[in-house]
C-alpha positions as CSV (number, residue, x, y, z in Angstrom):
1,M,-278.5,71.8,-37.6
2,F,-276.2,74.9,-37.5
3,G,-272.7,73.9,-38.1
4,N,-270.4,73.3,-35.1
5,K,-273.0,73.2,-32.3
6,N,-270.5,72.9,-29.5
7,K,-268.5,75.9,-30.5
8,E,-271.7,78.1,-30.8
9,V,-273.2,76.9,-27.5
10,Q,-269.9,77.4,-25.7
11,S,-269.2,80.8,-27.1
12,I,-272.2,82.6,-25.6
13,L,-273.5,83.0,-22.1
14,V,-277.2,82.6,-21.4
15,T,-278.7,83.7,-18.1
16,T,-282.1,84.5,-16.6
17,T,-280.6,87.4,-14.7
18,N,-280.2,90.9,-16.0
19,T,-276.5,91.2,-15.3
20,I,-273.5,89.0,-15.5
21,E,-271.2,89.0,-12.5
22,N,-267.8,90.6,-13.1
23,R,-268.7,91.6,-16.7
24,T,-269.9,94.9,-18.0
25,I,-272.6,95.1,-20.6
26,T,-271.4,97.5,-23.3
27,D,-274.4,97.3,-25.7
28,Y,-277.9,96.0,-25.8
29,L,-278.3,94.6,-29.3
30,G,-281.9,93.3,-29.5
31,V,-284.3,90.5,-28.5
32,V,-284.2,86.9,-29.6
33,S,-286.5,84.0,-29.1
34,G,-286.5,80.3,-29.8
35,C,-289.2,77.7,-29.6
36,E,-289.7,74.0,-29.9
37,A,-292.8,71.8,-29.6
38,Y,-293.4,68.4,-28.2
39,K,-296.3,66.0,-27.9
40,A,-298.1,65.8,-24.6
41,V,-299.5,62.4,-25.3
42,D,-296.4,60.5,-24.3
43,G,-297.6,60.3,-20.7
44,I,-296.6,61.9,-17.5
45,H,-293.5,59.8,-17.1
46,N,-292.0,61.2,-20.3
47,H,-293.2,64.8,-19.7
48,D,-290.0,65.9,-17.8
49,Y,-287.8,64.4,-20.4
50,N,-289.8,65.8,-23.3
51,Y,-289.9,69.3,-21.7
52,A,-286.2,69.3,-21.0
53,E,-285.4,68.3,-24.5
54,A,-287.7,70.9,-26.0
55,Y,-286.3,73.6,-23.7
56,Q,-282.7,72.8,-24.7
57,K,-283.6,73.0,-28.4
58,A,-285.4,76.3,-27.9
59,V,-282.4,77.8,-26.1
60,K,-280.1,76.5,-28.9
61,N,-282.4,78.2,-31.5
62,A,-282.2,81.5,-29.6
63,V,-278.4,81.2,-29.2
64,S,-278.0,80.5,-32.9
65,K,-280.0,83.6,-33.7
66,A,-278.1,85.7,-31.2
67,I,-274.8,84.7,-32.8
68,K,-275.8,85.0,-36.4
69,Q,-278.0,88.1,-36.3
70,Y,-276.3,90.1,-33.5
71,N,-272.9,88.6,-33.0
72,A,-273.8,88.7,-29.3
73,D,-271.6,87.7,-26.4
74,A,-274.6,86.8,-24.2
75,I,-278.3,86.5,-23.8
76,I,-279.6,88.0,-20.5
77,G,-283.0,88.0,-18.9
78,L,-284.0,84.7,-20.5
79,T,-287.7,83.9,-19.9
80,T,-289.6,80.8,-20.6
81,N,-293.2,80.4,-21.7
82,I,-295.1,77.1,-22.1
83,S,-298.3,76.9,-24.1
84,Y,-300.6,74.0,-24.7
85,T,-302.0,74.3,-28.3
86,G,-304.8,71.9,-28.0
87,I,-304.0,70.9,-31.6
88,M,-302.6,67.4,-31.8
89,Q,-301.8,67.7,-28.1
90,E,-298.7,69.7,-28.6
91,V,-296.9,71.8,-26.0
92,I,-294.8,74.7,-27.2
93,V,-291.8,75.9,-25.2
94,T,-290.7,79.4,-26.1
95,V,-287.7,81.3,-24.6
96,Q,-286.9,84.9,-25.1
97,G,-284.0,87.2,-23.9
98,T,-281.9,90.2,-24.7
99,C,-278.7,90.0,-26.7
100,V,-275.8,92.0,-25.3
101,S,-272.2,92.7,-25.9
102,L,-269.8,92.3,-23.0
103,D,-266.5,94.0,-22.2
């Protein structure tokens, strides 16, 4: 999808907190988001798996943007939103966070 996935994912920190222990935020670069949809019709037994897979893809999308658009060292304050579209029984998982540079 975007080159060497492992290198990109490993080269940036992602956290739901607003700070990173033992690191200093030197610059706030901007906000990124990522989203992914999945079908809710697979049944309750597959819901956890489908959600987890969609969440991971949404985070990877946000990480890719953070690296390519901002050359960020981390994404902090990551939030998650889940929306049921009602159209074709899709659920959309959206993540959003702040890109930062670290010392």
